[in-house]
PyMOL Python script that loads the backbone (N, CA, C, O; Angstrom):
from pymol import cmd

cmd.read_pdbstr("""\
ATOM      1  N   UNK A   1     120.258  10.261  82.483  1.00  0.00           N
ATOM      2  CA  UNK A   1     121.795  10.135  81.732  1.00  0.00           C
ATOM      3  C   UNK A   1     121.661   9.162  80.133  1.00  0.00           C
ATOM      4  O   UNK A   1     121.753   9.462  78.943  1.00  0.00           O
ATOM      5  N   UNK A   2     121.541   8.580  80.485  1.00  0.00           N
ATOM      6  CA  UNK A   2     121.061   6.837  79.812  1.00  0.00           C
ATOM      7  C   UNK A   2     119.783   7.291  79.098  1.00  0.00           C
ATOM      8  O   UNK A   2     118.993   6.448  78.671  1.00  0.00           O
ATOM      9  N   UNK A   3     119.665   7.999  79.022  1.00  0.00           N
ATOM     10  CA  UNK A   3     118.421   8.784  78.337  1.00  0.00           C
ATOM     11  C   UNK A   3     118.485   9.843  77.431  1.00  0.00           C
ATOM     12  O   UNK A   3     117.666   9.775  76.515  1.00  0.00           O
ATOM     13  N   UNK A   4     118.997  10.496  77.438  1.00  0.00           N
ATOM     14  CA  UNK A   4     120.321  11.352  77.133  1.00  0.00           C
ATOM     15  C   UNK A   4     120.876  11.058  76.010  1.00  0.00           C
ATOM     16  O   UNK A   4     120.525  11.474  74.906  1.00  0.00           O
ATOM     17  N   UNK A   5     121.897  10.220  76.287  1.00  0.00           N
ATOM     18  CA  UNK A   5     122.854   9.578  75.687  1.00  0.00           C
ATOM     19  C   UNK A   5     121.838   8.796  74.573  1.00  0.00           C
ATOM     20  O   UNK A   5     122.183   8.978  73.405  1.00  0.00           O
ATOM     21  N   UNK A   6     120.743   8.029  74.753  1.00  0.00           N
ATOM     22  CA  UNK A   6     119.881   7.915  73.324  1.00  0.00           C
ATOM     23  C   UNK A   6     119.478   8.771  73.100  1.00  0.00           C
ATOM     24  O   UNK A   6     119.501   8.067  72.091  1.00  0.00           O
ATOM     25  N   UNK A   7     118.907  10.036  72.866  1.00  0.00           N
ATOM     26  CA  UNK A   7     118.381  11.038  72.043  1.00  0.00           C
ATOM     27  C   UNK A   7     119.563  11.323  71.670  1.00  0.00           C
ATOM     28  O   UNK A   7     119.410  11.166  70.459  1.00  0.00           O
ATOM     29  N   UNK A   8     120.761  11.661  71.809  1.00  0.00           N
ATOM     30  CA  UNK A   8     122.348  12.122  70.597  1.00  0.00           C
ATOM     31  C   UNK A   8     122.150  10.934  69.834  1.00  0.00           C
ATOM     32  O   UNK A   8     122.061  11.217  68.639  1.00  0.00           O
ATOM     33  N   UNK A   9     122.059   9.857  70.037  1.00  0.00           N
ATOM     34  CA  UNK A   9     122.477   9.283  69.317  1.00  0.00           C
ATOM     35  C   UNK A   9     121.237   8.710  68.377  1.00  0.00           C
ATOM     36  O   UNK A   9     121.475   7.854  67.525  1.00  0.00           O
ATOM     37  N   UNK A  10     120.279   9.081  68.523  1.00  0.00           N
ATOM     38  CA  UNK A  10     119.053   8.817  67.746  1.00  0.00           C
ATOM     39  C   UNK A  10     118.820  10.418  66.487  1.00  0.00           C
ATOM     40  O   UNK A  10     118.340  10.408  65.353  1.00  0.00           O
ATOM     41  N   UNK A  11     119.464  11.789  67.413  1.00  0.00           N
ATOM     42  CA  UNK A  11     119.479  12.512  66.840  1.00  0.00           C
ATOM     43  C   UNK A  11     121.152  12.090  66.191  1.00  0.00           C
ATOM     44  O   UNK A  11     121.083  11.218  65.325  1.00  0.00           O
ATOM     45  N   UNK A  12     122.099  12.415  66.389  1.00  0.00           N
ATOM     46  CA  UNK A  12     123.133  11.523  63.951  1.00  0.00           C
ATOM     47  C   UNK A  12     123.403  10.818  64.047  1.00  0.00           C
ATOM     48  O   UNK A  12     124.612  10.701  63.845  1.00  0.00           O
ATOM     49  N   UNK A  13     122.536   9.410  64.505  1.00  0.00           N
ATOM     50  CA  UNK A  13     121.780   8.785  63.180  1.00  0.00           C
ATOM     51  C   UNK A  13     121.084   9.786  61.344  1.00  0.00           C
ATOM     52  O   UNK A  13     121.423   9.821  60.161  1.00  0.00           O
ATOM     53  N   UNK A  14     119.668  10.588  62.511  1.00  0.00           N
ATOM     54  CA  UNK A  14     119.029  10.849  61.700  1.00  0.00           C
ATOM     55  C   UNK A  14     119.404  11.466  60.966  1.00  0.00           C
ATOM     56  O   UNK A  14     118.966  11.308  59.826  1.00  0.00           O
ATOM     57  N   UNK A  15     120.895  12.992  61.342  1.00  0.00           N
ATOM     58  CA  UNK A  15     121.861  13.317  60.547  1.00  0.00           C
ATOM     59  C   UNK A  15     121.857  12.591  59.272  1.00  0.00           C
ATOM     60  O   UNK A  15     121.386  12.627  58.135  1.00  0.00           O
ATOM     61  N   UNK A  16     122.943  11.628  60.365  1.00  0.00           N
ATOM     62  CA  UNK A  16     123.478  10.556  59.420  1.00  0.00           C
ATOM     63  C   UNK A  16     122.647  10.053  57.892  1.00  0.00           C
ATOM     64  O   UNK A  16     123.177  10.086  56.782  1.00  0.00           O
ATOM     65  N   UNK A  17     121.482   9.678  58.134  1.00  0.00           N
ATOM     66  CA  UNK A  17     119.956   8.985  57.273  1.00  0.00           C
ATOM     67  C   UNK A  17     119.819  10.286  56.339  1.00  0.00           C
ATOM     68  O   UNK A  17     119.549   9.920  55.195  1.00  0.00           O
ATOM     69  N   UNK A  18     119.915  11.668  56.445  1.00  0.00           N
ATOM     70  CA  UNK A  18     119.157  12.651  55.628  1.00  0.00           C
ATOM     71  C   UNK A  18     120.468  12.493  54.891  1.00  0.00           C
ATOM     72  O   UNK A  18     120.399  12.027  53.754  1.00  0.00           O
ATOM     73  N   UNK A  19     121.901  12.883  55.483  1.00  0.00           N
ATOM     74  CA  UNK A  19     123.245  13.263  53.968  1.00  0.00           C
ATOM     75  C   UNK A  19     123.310  11.863  53.208  1.00  0.00           C
ATOM     76  O   UNK A  19     123.738  11.842  52.054  1.00  0.00           O
ATOM     77  N   UNK A  20     122.842  10.558  53.914  1.00  0.00           N
ATOM     78  CA  UNK A  20     122.823   9.359  52.839  1.00  0.00           C
ATOM     79  C   UNK A  20     122.333   9.253  51.971  1.00  0.00           C
ATOM     80  O   UNK A  20     122.669   8.772  50.889  1.00  0.00           O
ATOM     81  N   UNK A  21     120.569  10.136  52.671  1.00  0.00           N
ATOM     82  CA  UNK A  21     119.649  10.382  51.620  1.00  0.00           C
ATOM     83  C   UNK A  21     119.945  11.573  50.628  1.00  0.00           C
ATOM     84  O   UNK A  21     119.121  12.038  49.840  1.00  0.00           O
ATOM     85  N   UNK A  22     121.073  11.938  50.767  1.00  0.00           N
ATOM     86  CA  UNK A  22     121.077  13.605  49.717  1.00  0.00           C
ATOM     87  C   UNK A  22     121.249  12.375  48.238  1.00  0.00           C
ATOM     88  O   UNK A  22     120.783  11.844  47.230  1.00  0.00           O
ATOM     89  N   UNK A  23     122.685  12.611  49.530  1.00  0.00           N
ATOM     90  CA  UNK A  23     123.620  11.593  48.456  1.00  0.00           C
ATOM     91  C   UNK A  23     122.950  10.483  47.539  1.00  0.00           C
ATOM     92  O   UNK A  23     123.082  10.572  46.318  1.00  0.00           O
ATOM     93  N   UNK A  24     122.459   9.767  47.927  1.00  0.00           N
ATOM     94  CA  UNK A  24     121.324   8.605  46.676  1.00  0.00           C
ATOM     95  C   UNK A  24     120.785   9.463  46.066  1.00  0.00           C
ATOM     96  O   UNK A  24     120.566   9.211  44.881  1.00  0.00           O
ATOM     97  N   UNK A  25     120.501  10.348  46.419  1.00  0.00           N
ATOM     98  CA  UNK A  25     118.796  11.017  45.897  1.00  0.00           C
ATOM     99  C   UNK A  25     119.724  12.511  44.747  1.00  0.00           C
ATOM    100  O   UNK A  25     119.167  13.120  43.834  1.00  0.00           O
ATOM    101  N   UNK A  26     120.583  12.633  45.026  1.00  0.00           N
ATOM    102  CA  UNK A  26     121.965  13.362  44.104  1.00  0.00           C
ATOM    103  C   UNK A  26     122.287  12.838  43.271  1.00  0.00           C
ATOM    104  O   UNK A  26     122.583  13.592  42.344  1.00  0.00           O
ATOM    105  N   UNK A  27     122.490  11.105  42.926  1.00  0.00           N
ATOM    106  CA  UNK A  27     122.919  10.854  42.784  1.00  0.00           C
ATOM    107  C   UNK A  27     124.727  11.273  42.039  1.00  0.00           C
ATOM    108  O   UNK A  27     125.225  10.986  40.950  1.00  0.00           O
ATOM    109  N   UNK A  28     125.352  12.163  43.416  1.00  0.00           N
ATOM    110  CA  UNK A  28     126.528  12.838  43.622  1.00  0.00           C
ATOM    111  C   UNK A  28     127.794  12.382  44.125  1.00  0.00           C
ATOM    112  O   UNK A  28     127.854  11.191  44.431  1.00  0.00           O
ATOM    113  N   UNK A  29     128.807  13.087  44.270  1.00  0.00           N
ATOM    114  CA  UNK A  29     129.691  12.302  44.962  1.00  0.00           C
ATOM    115  C   UNK A  29     129.447  12.242  46.408  1.00  0.00           C
ATOM    116  O   UNK A  29     128.329  11.867  46.762  1.00  0.00           O
ATOM    117  N   UNK A  30     130.846  12.741  47.843  1.00  0.00           N
ATOM    118  CA  UNK A  30     130.354  12.425  48.776  1.00  0.00           C
ATOM    119  C   UNK A  30     130.585  14.407  48.700  1.00  0.00           C
ATOM    120  O   UNK A  30     130.990  14.974  47.686  1.00  0.00           O
ATOM    121  N   UNK A  31     130.274  15.014  49.790  1.00  0.00           N
ATOM    122  CA  UNK A  31     130.406  16.669  49.747  1.00  0.00           C
ATOM    123  C   UNK A  31     129.452  17.372  48.843  1.00  0.00           C
ATOM    124  O   UNK A  31     129.095  18.434  49.353  1.00  0.00           O
ATOM    125  N   UNK A  32     129.060  17.206  47.990  1.00  0.00           N
ATOM    126  CA  UNK A  32     128.459  17.478  47.607  1.00  0.00           C
ATOM    127  C   UNK A  32     128.488  17.384  46.087  1.00  0.00           C
ATOM    128  O   UNK A  32     127.694  17.842  45.265  1.00  0.00           O
ATOM    129  N   UNK A  33     129.614  16.669  45.921  1.00  0.00           N
ATOM    130  CA  UNK A  33     130.439  17.503  44.807  1.00  0.00           C
ATOM    131  C   UNK A  33     129.913  15.813  43.787  1.00  0.00           C
ATOM    132  O   UNK A  33     129.699  14.627  44.041  1.00  0.00           O
ATOM    133  N   UNK A  34     129.922  16.808  42.499  1.00  0.00           N
ATOM    134  CA  UNK A  34     129.467  16.052  41.804  1.00  0.00           C
ATOM    135  C   UNK A  34     130.546  14.195  41.038  1.00  0.00           C
ATOM    136  O   UNK A  34     131.748  14.122  40.784  1.00  0.00           O
ATOM    137  N   UNK A  35     129.891  13.499  40.955  1.00  0.00           N
ATOM    138  CA  UNK A  35     130.335  11.607  40.793  1.00  0.00           C
ATOM    139  C   UNK A  35     131.348  12.153  39.455  1.00  0.00           C
ATOM    140  O   UNK A  35     130.923  12.873  38.551  1.00  0.00           O
ATOM    141  N   UNK A  36     133.020  11.546  39.573  1.00  0.00           N
ATOM    142  CA  UNK A  36     133.166  11.386  38.615  1.00  0.00           C
ATOM    143  C   UNK A  36     133.298  10.775  38.002  1.00  0.00           C
ATOM    144  O   UNK A  36     133.365   9.555  38.152  1.00  0.00           O
ATOM    145  N   UNK A  37     133.417  11.608  36.734  1.00  0.00           N
ATOM    146  CA  UNK A  37     133.649  11.111  35.302  1.00  0.00           C
ATOM    147  C   UNK A  37     134.321   9.467  34.773  1.00  0.00           C
ATOM    148  O   UNK A  37     135.474   9.035  34.763  1.00  0.00           O
ATOM    149  N   UNK A  38     132.809   8.768  34.309  1.00  0.00           N
ATOM    150  CA  UNK A  38     133.668   7.551  33.962  1.00  0.00           C
ATOM    151  C   UNK A  38     134.549   7.303  32.403  1.00  0.00           C
ATOM    152  O   UNK A  38     133.763   7.289  31.455  1.00  0.00           O
ATOM    153  N   UNK A  39     135.474   7.183  32.153  1.00  0.00           N
ATOM    154  CA  UNK A  39     135.521   6.816  31.085  1.00  0.00           C
ATOM    155  C   UNK A  39     135.333   5.317  30.046  1.00  0.00           C
ATOM    156  O   UNK A  39     135.645   4.139  30.219  1.00  0.00           O
ATOM    157  N   UNK A  40     134.689   6.046  28.969  1.00  0.00           N
ATOM    158  CA  UNK A  40     134.214   4.411  28.039  1.00  0.00           C
ATOM    159  C   UNK A  40     135.639   4.011  27.367  1.00  0.00           C
ATOM    160  O   UNK A  40     136.396   4.831  26.847  1.00  0.00           O
ATOM    161  N   UNK A  41     135.850   2.779  27.452  1.00  0.00           N
ATOM    162  CA  UNK A  41     136.399   2.219  25.803  1.00  0.00           C
ATOM    163  C   UNK A  41     135.755   2.737  24.655  1.00  0.00           C
ATOM    164  O   UNK A  41     134.633   3.027  24.239  1.00  0.00           O
ATOM    165  N   UNK A  42     137.444   2.724  24.181  1.00  0.00           N
ATOM    166  CA  UNK A  42     136.807   2.571  22.456  1.00  0.00           C
ATOM    167  C   UNK A  42     136.306   2.394  21.833  1.00  0.00           C
ATOM    168  O   UNK A  42     135.583   2.970  21.021  1.00  0.00           O
ATOM    169  N   UNK A  43     136.979   0.289  22.422  1.00  0.00           N
ATOM    170  CA  UNK A  43     136.850  -0.838  21.860  1.00  0.00           C
ATOM    171  C   UNK A  43     136.412  -1.444  22.905  1.00  0.00           C
ATOM    172  O   UNK A  43     137.344  -1.990  23.495  1.00  0.00           O
ATOM    173  N   UNK A  44     135.507  -1.583  23.356  1.00  0.00           N
ATOM    174  CA  UNK A  44     134.906  -1.606  24.471  1.00  0.00           C
ATOM    175  C   UNK A  44     133.959  -3.091  23.486  1.00  0.00           C
ATOM    176  O   UNK A  44     134.181  -4.278  23.724  1.00  0.00           O
ATOM    177  N   UNK A  45     133.238  -2.733  22.729  1.00  0.00           N
ATOM    178  CA  UNK A  45     132.548  -3.614  21.344  1.00  0.00           C
ATOM    179  C   UNK A  45     133.498  -5.030  20.681  1.00  0.00           C
ATOM    180  O   UNK A  45     133.176  -6.211  20.551  1.00  0.00           O
ATOM    181  N   UNK A  46     134.763  -4.298  20.356  1.00  0.00           N
ATOM    182  CA  UNK A  46     135.217  -5.267  20.422  1.00  0.00           C
ATOM    183  C   UNK A  46     136.123  -5.968  20.878  1.00  0.00           C
ATOM    184  O   UNK A  46     136.695  -6.890  20.297  1.00  0.00           O
ATOM    185  N   UNK A  47     136.336  -5.516  22.101  1.00  0.00           N
ATOM    186  CA  UNK A  47     137.172  -6.501  23.739  1.00  0.00           C
ATOM    187  C   UNK A  47     135.857  -6.963  23.941  1.00  0.00           C
ATOM    188  O   UNK A  47     135.630  -7.066  22.735  1.00  0.00           O
ATOM    189  N   UNK A  48     134.881  -7.300  24.420  1.00  0.00           N
ATOM    190  CA  UNK A  48     133.701  -7.666  24.775  1.00  0.00           C
ATOM    191  C   UNK A  48     133.334  -9.108  23.732  1.00  0.00           C
ATOM    192  O   UNK A  48     133.250 -10.235  24.221  1.00  0.00           O
ATOM    193  N   UNK A  49     133.095  -8.758  21.865  1.00  0.00           N
ATOM    194  CA  UNK A  49     133.109 -10.287  20.867  1.00  0.00           C
ATOM    195  C   UNK A  49     134.530 -10.665  21.110  1.00  0.00           C
ATOM    196  O   UNK A  49     134.703 -11.846  20.809  1.00  0.00           O
ATOM    197  N   UNK A  50     135.518 -10.129  21.511  1.00  0.00           N
ATOM    198  CA  UNK A  50     137.202 -11.360  21.816  1.00  0.00           C
ATOM    199  C   UNK A  50     136.731 -12.238  23.089  1.00  0.00           C
ATOM    200  O   UNK A  50     136.858 -13.455  23.223  1.00  0.00           O
ATOM    201  N   UNK A  51     136.023 -11.097  24.199  1.00  0.00           N
ATOM    202  CA  UNK A  51     136.162 -12.317  25.170  1.00  0.00           C
ATOM    203  C   UNK A  51     134.825 -13.767  25.272  1.00  0.00           C
ATOM    204  O   UNK A  51     135.016 -14.748  25.991  1.00  0.00           O
ATOM    205  N   UNK A  52     133.601 -13.598  24.441  1.00  0.00           N
ATOM    206  CA  UNK A  52     132.464 -14.890  24.113  1.00  0.00           C
ATOM    207  C   UNK A  52     133.659 -15.095  23.120  1.00  0.00           C
ATOM    208  O   UNK A  52     134.684 -15.285  23.775  1.00  0.00           O
ATOM    209  N   UNK A  53     133.922 -15.128  21.580  1.00  0.00           N
ATOM    210  CA  UNK A  53     135.180 -15.949  21.537  1.00  0.00           C
ATOM    211  C   UNK A  53     136.101 -17.042  22.279  1.00  0.00           C
ATOM    212  O   UNK A  53     136.337 -18.197  21.923  1.00  0.00           O
ATOM    213  N   UNK A  54     136.605 -16.259  23.548  1.00  0.00           N
ATOM    214  CA  UNK A  54     137.730 -16.697  23.885  1.00  0.00           C
ATOM    215  C   UNK A  54     136.637 -17.566  25.539  1.00  0.00           C
ATOM    216  O   UNK A  54     137.092 -18.235  26.467  1.00  0.00           O
ATOM    217  N   UNK A  55     135.183 -17.142  25.264  1.00  0.00           N
ATOM    218  CA  UNK A  55     135.213 -18.238  26.145  1.00  0.00           C
ATOM    219  C   UNK A  55     134.362 -19.753  25.918  1.00  0.00           C
ATOM    220  O   UNK A  55     134.201 -20.749  26.623  1.00  0.00           O
ATOM    221  N   UNK A  56     133.767 -19.198  24.060  1.00  0.00           N
ATOM    222  CA  UNK A  56     133.612 -20.614  23.423  1.00  0.00           C
ATOM    223  C   UNK A  56     134.546 -21.410  22.871  1.00  0.00           C
ATOM    224  O   UNK A  56     134.415 -22.360  22.100  1.00  0.00           O
ATOM    225  N   UNK A  57     135.374 -20.988  23.283  1.00  0.00           N
ATOM    226  CA  UNK A  57     136.742 -22.074  22.981  1.00  0.00           C
ATOM    227  C   UNK A  57     137.791 -22.821  24.373  1.00  0.00           C
ATOM    228  O   UNK A  57     138.742 -23.603  24.381  1.00  0.00           O
ATOM    229  N   UNK A  58     136.955 -22.036  25.516  1.00  0.00           N
ATOM    230  CA  UNK A  58     137.054 -22.121  26.831  1.00  0.00           C
ATOM    231  C   UNK A  58     136.049 -23.896  26.544  1.00  0.00           C
ATOM    232  O   UNK A  58     136.081 -25.125  26.496  1.00  0.00           O
ATOM    233  N   UNK A  59     135.205 -22.515  26.431  1.00  0.00           N
ATOM    234  CA  UNK A  59     134.047 -23.814  26.916  1.00  0.00           C
ATOM    235  C   UNK A  59     133.647 -25.476  25.533  1.00  0.00           C
ATOM    236  O   UNK A  59     132.643 -26.154  25.754  1.00  0.00           O
ATOM    237  N   UNK A  60     134.451 -25.782  24.458  1.00  0.00           N
ATOM    238  CA  UNK A  60     134.760 -26.092  23.317  1.00  0.00           C
ATOM    239  C   UNK A  60     136.144 -27.789  23.788  1.00  0.00           C
ATOM    240  O   UNK A  60     136.344 -28.978  23.541  1.00  0.00           O
ATOM    241  N   UNK A  61     136.576 -26.821  24.433  1.00  0.00           N
ATOM    242  CA  UNK A  61     138.242 -27.858  25.049  1.00  0.00           C
ATOM    243  C   UNK A  61     137.958 -27.799  26.245  1.00  0.00           C
ATOM    244  O   UNK A  61     138.819 -28.281  26.980  1.00  0.00           O
ATOM    245  N   UNK A  62     137.088 -27.397  26.722  1.00  0.00           N
ATOM    246  CA  UNK A  62     136.987 -28.203  28.731  1.00  0.00           C
ATOM    247  C   UNK A  62     136.090 -29.382  28.013  1.00  0.00           C
ATOM    248  O   UNK A  62     136.424 -30.531  28.303  1.00  0.00           O
ATOM    249  N   UNK A  63     134.990 -29.217  27.110  1.00  0.00           N
ATOM    250  CA  UNK A  63     134.116 -30.058  26.475  1.00  0.00           C
ATOM    251  C   UNK A  63     135.203 -31.592  26.167  1.00  0.00           C
ATOM    252  O   UNK A  63     135.338 -32.674  26.737  1.00  0.00           O
ATOM    253  N   UNK A  64     135.754 -30.990  25.068  1.00  0.00           N
ATOM    254  CA  UNK A  64     136.975 -32.351  24.752  1.00  0.00           C
ATOM    255  C   UNK A  64     138.142 -32.423  26.012  1.00  0.00           C
ATOM    256  O   UNK A  64     139.368 -32.323  26.010  1.00  0.00           O
ATOM    257  N   UNK A  65     137.317 -32.607  26.881  1.00  0.00           N
ATOM    258  CA  UNK A  65     138.880 -32.422  27.972  1.00  0.00           C
ATOM    259  C   UNK A  65     137.586 -33.669  28.296  1.00  0.00           C
ATOM    260  O   UNK A  65     137.677 -34.818  27.863  1.00  0.00           O
ATOM    261  N   UNK A  66     136.618 -33.255  28.984  1.00  0.00           N
ATOM    262  CA  UNK A  66     136.232 -33.463  29.293  1.00  0.00           C
ATOM    263  C   UNK A  66     135.336 -35.834  28.893  1.00  0.00           C
ATOM    264  O   UNK A  66     134.994 -36.668  29.731  1.00  0.00           O
ATOM    265  N   UNK A  67     135.341 -35.901  27.789  1.00  0.00           N
ATOM    266  CA  UNK A  67     135.057 -36.455  27.384  1.00  0.00           C
ATOM    267  C   UNK A  67     136.300 -37.502  27.089  1.00  0.00           C
ATOM    268  O   UNK A  67     136.043 -38.696  26.939  1.00  0.00           O
ATOM    269  N   UNK A  68     137.591 -37.036  27.014  1.00  0.00           N
ATOM    270  CA  UNK A  68     138.959 -37.702  26.709  1.00  0.00           C
ATOM    271  C   UNK A  68     138.983 -38.873  28.253  1.00  0.00           C
ATOM    272  O   UNK A  68     138.805 -38.453  29.397  1.00  0.00           O
ATOM    273  N   UNK A  69     139.343 -40.919  27.762  1.00  0.00           N
ATOM    274  CA  UNK A  69     139.222 -41.029  28.870  1.00  0.00           C
ATOM    275  C   UNK A  69     141.140 -40.735  29.517  1.00  0.00           C
ATOM    276  O   UNK A  69     142.040 -40.163  28.902  1.00  0.00           O
ATOM    277  N   UNK A  70     141.202 -41.428  31.022  1.00  0.00           N
ATOM    278  CA  UNK A  70     142.610 -41.019  30.801  1.00  0.00           C
ATOM    279  C   UNK A  70     143.644 -41.941  30.712  1.00  0.00           C
ATOM    280  O   UNK A  70     143.285 -43.115  30.625  1.00  0.00           O
ATOM    281  N   UNK A  71     145.038 -41.672  30.712  1.00  0.00           N
ATOM    282  CA  UNK A  71     145.773 -42.660  30.244  1.00  0.00           C
ATOM    283  C   UNK A  71     146.858 -43.324  30.666  1.00  0.00           C
ATOM    284  O   UNK A  71     147.987 -43.549  30.230  1.00  0.00           O
ATOM    285  N   UNK A  72     145.898 -43.720  32.136  1.00  0.00           N
ATOM    286  CA  UNK A  72     146.966 -43.838  33.532  1.00  0.00           C
ATOM    287  C   UNK A  72     145.743 -44.927  34.585  1.00  0.00           C
ATOM    288  O   UNK A  72     144.645 -44.664  35.077  1.00  0.00           O
ATOM    289  N   UNK A  73     146.304 -45.752  34.586  1.00  0.00           N
ATOM    290  CA  UNK A  73     144.789 -46.481  35.720  1.00  0.00           C
ATOM    291  C   UNK A  73     146.114 -46.529  36.821  1.00  0.00           C
ATOM    292  O   UNK A  73     147.338 -46.602  36.714  1.00  0.00           O
ATOM    293  N   UNK A  74     144.823 -46.419  38.275  1.00  0.00           N
ATOM    294  CA  UNK A  74     145.532 -46.376  39.385  1.00  0.00           C
ATOM    295  C   UNK A  74     146.383 -48.198  39.887  1.00  0.00           C
ATOM    296  O   UNK A  74     147.418 -48.562  40.445  1.00  0.00           O
ATOM    297  N   UNK A  75     144.712 -49.103  39.029  1.00  0.00           N
ATOM    298  CA  UNK A  75     145.052 -50.000  39.397  1.00  0.00           C
ATOM    299  C   UNK A  75     146.693 -50.552  38.983  1.00  0.00           C
ATOM    300  O   UNK A  75     147.417 -51.082  39.826  1.00  0.00           O
ATOM    301  N   UNK A  76     147.066 -50.351  37.716  1.00  0.00           N
ATOM    302  CA  UNK A  76     148.473 -50.536  37.238  1.00  0.00           C
ATOM    303  C   UNK A  76     149.380 -50.336  37.952  1.00  0.00           C
ATOM    304  O   UNK A  76     150.189 -51.163  38.372  1.00  0.00           O
ATOM    305  N   UNK A  77     149.318 -48.949  38.204  1.00  0.00           N
ATOM    306  CA  UNK A  77     150.422 -47.819  39.534  1.00  0.00           C
ATOM    307  C   UNK A  77     149.764 -48.495  40.714  1.00  0.00           C
ATOM    308  O   UNK A  77     150.160 -47.847  41.682  1.00  0.00           O
ATOM    309  N   UNK A  78     148.958 -49.467  41.148  1.00  0.00           N
ATOM    310  CA  UNK A  78     148.675 -50.004  42.295  1.00  0.00           C
ATOM    311  C   UNK A  78     150.285 -51.672  42.785  1.00  0.00           C
ATOM    312  O   UNK A  78     151.110 -52.022  43.629  1.00  0.00           O
ATOM    313  N   UNK A  79     149.719 -52.004  41.536  1.00  0.00           N
ATOM    314  CA  UNK A  79     150.835 -53.449  40.842  1.00  0.00           C
ATOM    315  C   UNK A  79     151.902 -53.218  40.457  1.00  0.00           C
ATOM    316  O   UNK A  79     152.694 -54.155  40.358  1.00  0.00           O
ATOM    317  N   UNK A  80     152.174 -52.314  40.215  1.00  0.00           N
ATOM    318  CA  UNK A  80     154.026 -51.628  40.089  1.00  0.00           C
ATOM    319  C   UNK A  80     154.671 -51.637  41.120  1.00  0.00           C
ATOM    320  O   UNK A  80     155.677 -52.253  41.474  1.00  0.00           O
ATOM    321  N   UNK A  81     153.863 -50.725  41.707  1.00  0.00           N
ATOM    322  CA  UNK A  81     154.082 -50.453  43.070  1.00  0.00           C
ATOM    323  C   UNK A  81     154.254 -51.417  44.231  1.00  0.00           C
ATOM    324  O   UNK A  81     154.590 -51.018  45.346  1.00  0.00           O
ATOM    325  N   UNK A  82     153.999 -52.795  43.929  1.00  0.00           N
ATOM    326  CA  UNK A  82     153.722 -53.510  44.480  1.00  0.00           C
ATOM    327  C   UNK A  82     154.379 -54.068  43.793  1.00  0.00           C
ATOM    328  O   UNK A  82     155.317 -53.839  44.557  1.00  0.00           O
ATOM    329  N   UNK A  83     154.907 -54.717  42.899  1.00  0.00           N
ATOM    330  CA  UNK A  83     156.312 -55.368  42.543  1.00  0.00           C
ATOM    331  C   UNK A  83     157.233 -54.330  43.161  1.00  0.00           C
ATOM    332  O   UNK A  83     157.855 -54.665  44.170  1.00  0.00           O
ATOM    333  N   UNK A  84     157.345 -53.443  42.803  1.00  0.00           N
ATOM    334  CA  UNK A  84     158.871 -52.322  42.643  1.00  0.00           C
ATOM    335  C   UNK A  84     159.477 -52.570  44.283  1.00  0.00           C
ATOM    336  O   UNK A  84     160.652 -52.747  44.605  1.00  0.00           O
ATOM    337  N   UNK A  85     158.003 -52.506  45.370  1.00  0.00           N
ATOM    338  CA  UNK A  85     158.160 -52.746  46.870  1.00  0.00           C
ATOM    339  C   UNK A  85     158.630 -54.393  47.314  1.00  0.00           C
ATOM    340  O   UNK A  85     159.713 -54.370  47.897  1.00  0.00           O
ATOM    341  N   UNK A  86     158.047 -55.814  47.162  1.00  0.00           N
ATOM    342  CA  UNK A  86     158.644 -56.911  46.321  1.00  0.00           C
ATOM    343  C   UNK A  86     160.096 -56.458  45.591  1.00  0.00           C
ATOM    344  O   UNK A  86     161.060 -56.920  46.202  1.00  0.00           O
ATOM    345  N   UNK A  87     160.330 -55.928  44.816  1.00  0.00           N
ATOM    346  CA  UNK A  87     161.476 -56.217  44.099  1.00  0.00           C
ATOM    347  C   UNK A  87     162.771 -55.049  45.122  1.00  0.00           C
ATOM    348  O   UNK A  87     163.839 -54.999  44.512  1.00  0.00           O
ATOM    349  N   UNK A  88     162.781 -54.352  46.224  1.00  0.00           N
ATOM    350  CA  UNK A  88     163.745 -53.391  47.464  1.00  0.00           C
ATOM    351  C   UNK A  88     163.262 -54.132  48.242  1.00  0.00           C
ATOM    352  O   UNK A  88     163.526 -54.029  49.440  1.00  0.00           O
TER     353      UNK A  88
END
""", "prot")
cmd.dss("prot")
cmd.show_as("cartoon", "prot")
cmd.util.cbc("prot")
cmd.orient("prot")
């Protein structure tokens, strides 16, 4: 009984593997239909250049932000908090 079930599972796995192999080798879609046509953008070169420019600008901005010293200091905030609590 169990051996028959294992044999059936192996047969189904083999059929599935053959179908997957067929799809991969034909470079096609499911059920032997051709893969859908992928439209290419007419302005892909322009968009790629824009993306590179934006990335470079973002990196320059990030570099400037990382070099900038902070405008506030935790010690000063703590001192002001202590003074406010004292007055309250």
